C-alpha positions, 0 to 999 in steps of 0.5 A: 470465540470465532475462528477464521480460516483462509481458505473460507473468508481469506485472512480475518475477513470475517473481521473485516466485514464487521469493520465494513458494516458501518458502510453498508448500502444494503442495511437489511443483509446480514452476514452470520458470524460464528460464536456471535451477532448478525453484523450487516454486510458490507458494500464491497470496497477494493481497497486491497487484493480482496473484495473488502479490506477497509472504509473507504479511504474517500471518509476522511477528506485529503487523506495522501497514501505514502508508501516506502521500500527498501528494494534490496531486502523486499521491504514494502510499506503503505500509510496514511497521511492528513497534511493539517495532522502530521502526527495522524501519519506519525504515529503510522510510521513508529509503529510500521518501523517496529516492525521493519525492525524486528523483521531485518532483525531477523534476516540473515545472508542465508536467507536470501539463498533459497528458492524464495527470497525473504519479504515484509509486506505491509498494507493499512486500511481505514477501520474507524472515522469521526470527528473525534478519532481515526483508526487505521489497521496495518496488516504485515505479512513476513514470508521468511523463505519457506513459509509465511504469515500476518501480524495486525495492528490498528493505530488509533489517532485522537485528533482532538489531542493529536496523539496516537493511542495504544490498546491500553488507552482505551481502558479506563484505569489498570483494573479495566486493562486487565478485565479486558485481558481476562476477556480476552482469555476466556473468548480464546478459552472456549476455542480448542485449538488455542495454545494452553497458555495464551487461553490461560491470560494473552501477553499485553504486545498481543491485543495491539489490533482491536477494533469494533463492529457495528454493534459496538462488539470489541474485534481483538485480532490477534497475529498468526501462530501467536495463539494457535498453529497454522491450522486454526487459521486467522484467530479473532475474540469478539468481547460483547459491548455489554462487558465492555462498555464499563472499562472503557475510558473516554478515549476508548468510547470516542474509538468505539463510536468511531468504528461502530459508525464510520462517518466523513470527516470533511474537516481534517485538512485545510488545502493551501497554496503550497500544499501539492498534494491539494485537490486544487493542485491535481489538475492539469499541469503546465506542458511545453507548448504544442501537443506533447502527446502528439509527438512523434517517437525518434527512432532509438536504433539511431538515437541515443534514448534513455527511459525513465521510470517511475514506482510504486505511485502516482502521490502527491509528488507527482503532479510536480514531476509531470509538470518537470517533464513537460518543461523538457518535453520528456516522456518517462513511464509510471509503474503504478500500485493499484491503491494509488492508482486508484486514490490519485485518478486525476493524476494517472490521468493527467500522466496518460494525456501527457504522452507518459506511459503507464505500467502495472506493479501490481496491487500491494506490491507483493513478490510475484514468485512468491504467491498462488497463480489465482493470488497473482493473477488478482494482484495484477488484474486489480490494478488493470482494472483501476488503471482502466478506470482511470485513463481509459486504457489498460497498462501496456507494461508490467514490472513485477515488484523486486524485480522478481520474476521467474517462468511461471510469473511471466506466463501470468502476465499479458504484457512485456516484463519490464526490469531495468538496468540503471538502479539510481537507489534512490529508495535508499538514499532520500537524497537529491543530489546523490540520487542525480548524480547516480542517474547522470552517472550510470546513464547510457543509450538505451538505459531503463532508469529506475526511480521511484516517484513516491519520494520527494527527494527523487522528484527534487532530483529530477530538474538536475537528471533532465537538464544534463542527459539534455546537455548530452544529446539524449532523447527522453522516451517511454519503455515502449518506444525505447523497445519498439524496434525489438517488437517487444512481446508479452510474457517476455522480460527485458532491460534495456532497449537499444544503444543508438549509434 
């Protein structure tokens, strides 16, 4: 039995080290795990706020990142998609929806009355990759106003049969499944901090995150507080490969192989002419004639200016958005999350080259007001690094997720802090006409407009918004251009600019 304590390893840090063993650049190095065999030390893959949190998604050709947010109830969820295999993404979405429904069911109006509001944040990492199987581990952090904890689920996708597998599907018969539960119970019983009733036989629902290390051992990750008190840290049971092998179904054996020795998958997706997520369509978007990146900014104390801002990207729809903006010689500001910046560096570079502004929206979209200062700094620093690597320049602005900030958070930020005064609620409506009407109705000189380029419906609303506002005499500027006359300062919050005469 292995007990992993966040103070030393980060949540399930050793589990992650085991999962990444197949990507090691130093095969002779080893990391001892208490109570088990040594596993290879992984090469660091910065795919999350901790140094190693998943396999490099570039193992899977054609993978895109998708996400959704609920700005009212502080929900953010991310997952992977592959255009040619829709069930891969849909299976993850179904699992996420169950988590979201449970969180929403526990909310009450009183929950938002405290100092720190509730939050649900789900991040996804690749844990297995082969021509037959793909594995994605979902880590869902729930904060209910006083304390928080993480739950774990691994979604395995059978590419041959195009279906998502449950943990039960990894085992051949009901007897084999019960034997696996008994083996898990034995490992729990070896830990004197585990609740006695859980050490007898863990509920099937608690066995929904099973992965494999490089030796073929199963790693069963239990939700925080589910089998032990919080003081025990994250609990992971290792089921020895020799005990496990006789129990696995053919699908389970394929899952084990994908986790033991992750392999690049190059045939997951075939680019098509109408797929604007394909790499062939991520080349520079068409731009207006001339050199738009050098155009002189208007004086927004005199001109009728408006700043369109887009959160949570970039994503597969962002190149299309850049083309639309270029047709109107319009500038916008993109507040990006780190994993998307790392996944789509060419899109980010294209945006910067076209004169758009890039802002920091943290790495994993956690509410900064609930984080310890060191963790909040890391959320910001990693996204700074991802943006710098893509564009050659660090973000010039910061937008805290959910607009949640305070004096303590602002002191951690090295740029102006930008909120908004027009919210299109595009994340809620997911309807292009509704989003366009909201933007046109609420627009006013000096406005900072909030939208999200992760939603195709929001991008589809942009031509109508640009045409409508242009007809009213608006100039489309970046946030820094809008605020220029205010000489914006780092660590100060801004939500609108000057209303031009």
